[in-house]
C-alpha positions in Angstrom: 43.5 127.6 67.5 43.7 127.1 64.2 46.6 124.3 62.8 48.7 124.7 59.4 47.8 121.6 57.1 50.4 119.5 56.3 51.5 119.5 52.7 50.8 116.0 51.1 53.8 114.4 49.8 55.0 115.4 46.7 56.2 110.8 46.4 53.8 108.0 46.3 52.3 106.5 49.8 55.0 103.3 49.3 58.2 105.6 49.2 56.7 107.9 51.2 56.4 105.3 53.9 60.0 103.8 53.3 61.5 107.3 53.6 59.8 107.4 57.0 61.1 104.1 57.8 65.0 105.1 58.0 66.2 106.2 61.0 68.6 108.8 59.8 71.1 106.7 62.3 74.2 107.5 59.8 75.6 103.2 59.7 75.2 103.1 56.6 77.8 106.0 56.0 80.9 104.3 57.3 80.6 101.9 53.9 80.2 104.5 50.7 83.1 104.8 48.7 81.5 108.0 47.2 81.6 109.7 51.0 85.0 108.3 51.8 86.6 110.3 48.4 84.6 112.8 49.1 86.2 113.1 52.8 83.4 112.7 54.9 81.1 115.0 53.7 77.7 114.3 54.6 75.8 115.9 51.4 77.2 112.7 49.6 76.5 109.4 51.6 73.4 107.7 51.7 72.1 109.2 54.9 72.5 112.5 53.0 70.5 111.2 49.8 67.6 109.7 51.6 67.6 112.9 53.7 67.2 114.7 50.3 64.5 112.7 49.0 62.9 113.2 52.3 63.1 116.9 52.4 61.7 117.1 48.9 58.5 114.3 49.9 57.6 116.9 52.8 58.0 120.3 50.5 60.4 121.7 52.5 62.6 122.0 49.0 61.7 123.3 46.0 62.5 120.3 43.5 65.2 122.0 41.1 67.9 120.4 38.5 71.1 120.6 41.0 68.9 118.7 43.4 67.7 116.0 41.2 71.5 116.0 40.0 72.7 115.3 42.8 70.6 112.1 43.3 72.6 110.5 40.7 76.0 111.1 43.0 75.3 107.2 44.2 76.8 104.9 41.9 74.3 102.3 43.6 76.7 99.7 44.8 74.2 98.5 47.8 77.4 98.4 50.1 74.8 100.8 52.5 72.4 98.2 52.4 73.9 95.5 54.7 75.2 97.3 57.5 71.6 99.3 58.5 70.5 97.8 61.7 66.6 98.2 61.0 66.8 96.4 57.4 66.5 99.7 55.4 68.1 99.5 52.2 69.5 103.1 51.5 70.2 101.8 47.5 66.4 101.2 46.8 65.2 104.6 48.6 67.9 106.4 46.2 66.9 104.7 43.2 63.3 104.7 43.4 63.5 108.3 44.4 64.9 108.3 41.3 62.1 106.8 39.1 59.2 108.5 41.4 61.1 112.3 40.5 60.9 111.2 36.0 57.1 109.7 37.0 55.9 113.0 38.1 57.5 115.6 35.1 60.5 116.6 36.8 63.2 116.7 34.0 66.5 115.2 35.5 69.8 116.2 34.3 70.7 116.1 30.2 73.3 113.9 30.1 70.9 111.4 32.4 67.5 112.3 30.3 69.3 111.2 27.2 69.8 108.0 28.4 67.2 106.1 26.7 67.9 107.7 23.3 71.7 106.6 24.0 70.5 103.1 24.5 68.0 102.7 21.4 70.1 104.3 18.6 73.6 103.8 18.0 75.1 106.5 20.4 78.0 105.5 22.2 77.1 106.4 26.8 80.7 108.5 26.9 82.2 110.8 24.7 84.5 110.1 22.6 83.5 106.6 21.2 84.8 103.7 18.5 82.4 103.7 15.5 80.3 101.4 15.6 81.0 97.2 15.0 85.0 98.7 14.7 85.0 96.7 18.1 84.1 93.5 16.5 86.8 91.0 15.0 86.4 90.5 11.1 83.7 87.9 10.7 84.8 84.8 8.6 82.8 83.9 5.3 81.5 80.7 6.6 80.8 82.3 10.3 77.3 82.1 11.4 75.5 85.1 12.4 73.2 83.2 14.7 74.2 80.3 17.1 72.3 78.4 19.3 75.0 80.1 21.9 76.1 83.3 21.2 78.0 86.2 22.9 76.6 89.5 23.9 78.5 92.6 25.0 76.2 95.7 25.2 76.4 99.4 24.7 79.6 100.1 26.5 81.5 98.1 24.0 81.6 101.9 22.2 83.5 102.8 24.6 85.9 100.5 25.2 86.4 98.3 22.5 89.6 97.1 23.6 87.1 95.0 26.5 84.9 94.0 24.7 87.7 92.5 21.3 88.9 90.1 24.6 85.6 88.9 25.4 84.8 88.1 22.4 87.9 86.6 21.3 87.8 84.2 24.3 84.0 83.9 23.5 84.9 82.5 20.3 88.1 80.1 20.8 86.7 78.7 23.6 82.9 77.9 24.0 82.7 78.8 20.2 79.9 81.2 21.2 78.6 83.6 18.3 79.2 87.3 19.1 76.1 89.6 18.6 76.8 92.1 16.3 73.7 94.0 16.7 74.2 97.1 18.1 70.3 97.9 19.3 70.5 95.6 22.3 70.8 96.0 25.9 69.7 94.2 28.8 67.9 97.4 30.7 70.1 97.7 33.7 71.2 101.2 32.9 68.0 102.4 32.2 66.7 101.0 35.1 69.2 102.5 37.6 68.6 105.6 35.8 64.9 105.5 37.0 63.4 104.6 33.9 62.2 101.2 34.7 59.2 101.3 32.2 62.3 101.8 29.5 64.5 99.3 30.4 61.2 96.4 30.9 61.3 97.4 26.9 64.8 96.8 26.5 64.9 93.6 28.0 61.8 92.4 26.5 63.1 93.2 22.5 66.4 91.5 23.5 64.5 88.3 24.9 62.4 88.6 21.9 64.9 88.4 18.7 67.1 85.9 20.8 64.1 83.2 21.3 62.9 84.2 17.3 66.2 82.8 16.4 66.0 79.7 18.4 69.0 81.2 20.7 69.4 78.5 23.6 72.2 80.0 25.9 74.3 83.3 25.9 77.2 84.1 27.4 77.7 88.0 28.5 80.5 90.0 30.2 77.8 91.6 32.6 76.6 89.9 35.6 73.0 92.0 35.6 72.8 90.9 32.1 72.9 87.1 32.9 70.7 87.9 35.5 68.1 90.0 33.4 67.4 87.3 30.5 67.7 84.6 32.9 64.4 86.5 34.3 63.2 85.8 31.1 63.9 82.3 30.7 67.2 82.4 29.1 70.0 80.5 29.9 72.7 83.1 30.3 75.9 83.2 32.4 78.9 85.1 32.6 81.5 84.6 30.6 84.0 84.4 33.4 82.5 81.6 34.8 82.0 79.6 32.0 85.6 80.3 31.4 86.4 78.3 34.2 85.8 74.6 32.6 88.2 75.2 30.1 91.1 74.7 33.4 93.5 72.1 31.2 96.3 74.6 29.3 94.4 77.4 29.4 95.8 80.0 30.7 99.4 80.6 30.8 101.5 81.7 33.6 101.7 85.3 32.4 100.9 87.2 34.8 103.8 85.1 37.1 105.3 88.0 39.5 102.6 90.4 38.7 100.6 91.8 41.4 96.8 92.5 40.5 94.5 94.8 42.4 90.9 93.7 41.5 87.9 96.0 41.2 85.0 93.8 42.4 81.1 94.0 40.5 79.3 94.8 43.6 76.6 92.3 43.7 77.9 89.5 41.9 80.6 86.8 44.1 80.3 84.1 41.5 81.7 86.6 39.1 84.0 87.8 41.7 85.4 84.2 43.0 85.8 83.2 39.0 87.6 86.2 38.0 90.4 85.9 40.8 90.8 81.9 40.3 91.3 82.7 36.5 93.6 85.8 37.3 95.5 83.6 39.7 95.4 80.5 36.8 97.4 82.6 35.0 100.2 83.5 37.7 99.1 86.4 39.3 99.4 87.7 42.8 95.5 88.9 43.5 94.4 91.8 46.4 90.9 92.9 46.4 90.4 97.1 45.9 88.4 98.6 48.9 85.5 99.5 46.6 83.5 97.3 44.1 82.2 98.9 41.0 79.1 97.8 38.4 76.9 99.3 36.0 75.8 102.0 38.5 78.8 103.7 37.8 77.9 104.3 34.4 74.9 106.0 35.5 76.3 107.8 37.7 79.2 109.2 35.0 76.3 111.2 33.1 75.2 112.8 36.0 78.3 113.4 37.8 82.4 112.7 35.9 84.1 114.1 38.8 82.3 111.9 41.1 83.5 109.0 39.1 86.9 110.8 38.4 87.6 111.0 42.5 86.6 106.9 42.6 89.1 105.8 39.7 91.7 107.9 40.9 91.3 106.4 44.6 91.6 103.4 43.3 94.4 103.7 41.3 96.5 105.0 44.3 95.2 101.6 46.2 96.7 99.9 43.5 100.2 101.7 43.4 100.3 101.8 47.4 100.2 98.0 47.0 102.6 97.7 44.1 100.8 96.7 41.3 101.0 96.3 37.9 97.6 96.1 36.9 94.0 97.2 38.1 91.6 95.3 36.6 87.8 95.4 36.5 85.6 92.4 36.7 82.7 94.8 35.2 83.4 96.1 31.9 81.2 99.3 32.0 82.5 100.1 35.4 85.9 99.6 33.8 84.7 101.9 30.6 83.1 104.9 33.5 86.7 105.0 35.6 88.5 104.9 32.2 87.3 107.7 30.5 86.5 109.7 34.1 90.4 109.5 34.9 91.9 110.4 31.1 95.4 112.4 32.3 95.8 111.4 35.4 99.5 109.5 35.6 99.7 106.2 37.1 102.1 103.6 37.3 99.2 101.4 37.4 97.6 99.8 34.0 94.0 100.4 34.4 92.6 97.2 32.7 89.6 94.9 33.0 89.7 91.1 33.2 89.2 90.2 29.7 92.3 91.9 28.4 94.6 90.2 30.9 92.7 87.1 30.5 93.3 86.8 26.7 97.2 88.0 26.7 97.6 85.4 29.0 95.9 82.8 26.6 97.1 79.8 24.6 96.2 79.4 21.0 94.1 77.5 20.3 
């Protein structure tokens, strides 16, 4: 009797082992925002994405552009990791699948493949965008270009200049930070989430070296991931939101009194979420948490599947409307930029903002 040989797995031994660990119980699906806005369509769920990766690995499916593009539908918010009774992290399996598809030479979706170019040159992540430098407040004649404390925003500044200006103004007024005006730099996170691990490390190393060469001792940032990634290089990095908590006396006026703000939390950094909630409350707002969180993964998914971010954004706006909110405010500025672009043309009584914009409009003049 002859037995048909099992085909060799497509992916590495490590990823194969991790994929086999998942028992496909579906417990993770209940927490997935994409699964919910797609009305419980299994294809748009953690179990669906892991099943797709497993079928590609066993060579039961031919790898082609539509399947690869579908793997970028997950926003990698990590909510699916928490409930797994077997300790599997579906978001890690999805991310490693992206990486290995790139390493194996399969061509990712066109817009996702363009990410390294967009990060490394003066190009925006989304179109249209502001001109380079137009988002920055003008530099005063005697203002230093480099300081021991500097403020870093990131590539999203070209797509959300209103957010970047607010963050920089707050950093200049209170911690007295000098903004980093060079738009070449990236913390590497969006590249990592797209599966470009090597390019992400290179970006972070280049940025860390630039800071070290100029004697920068402390970096404030609008993004939780940037603070964490820079800290991994031995740089003192802190979220601007957390830093602003120290400026309590007379820092905020109660200009948000009688306003309801639905807060879209960061998916990973509870310190940033807590700081945002406390600061908005000090400005007089009644703060409520949105059902979904949002982080850098929104930016990656937008480049491949803007329809997914549009559905998530519309769902968040409708939730804010049902709460009688005046504002839907994002803790994560890149997620704000992605949702802003994805929901263009959507009519809503709720104003879409990020936390920095609300804080700036509630701040005393100094």
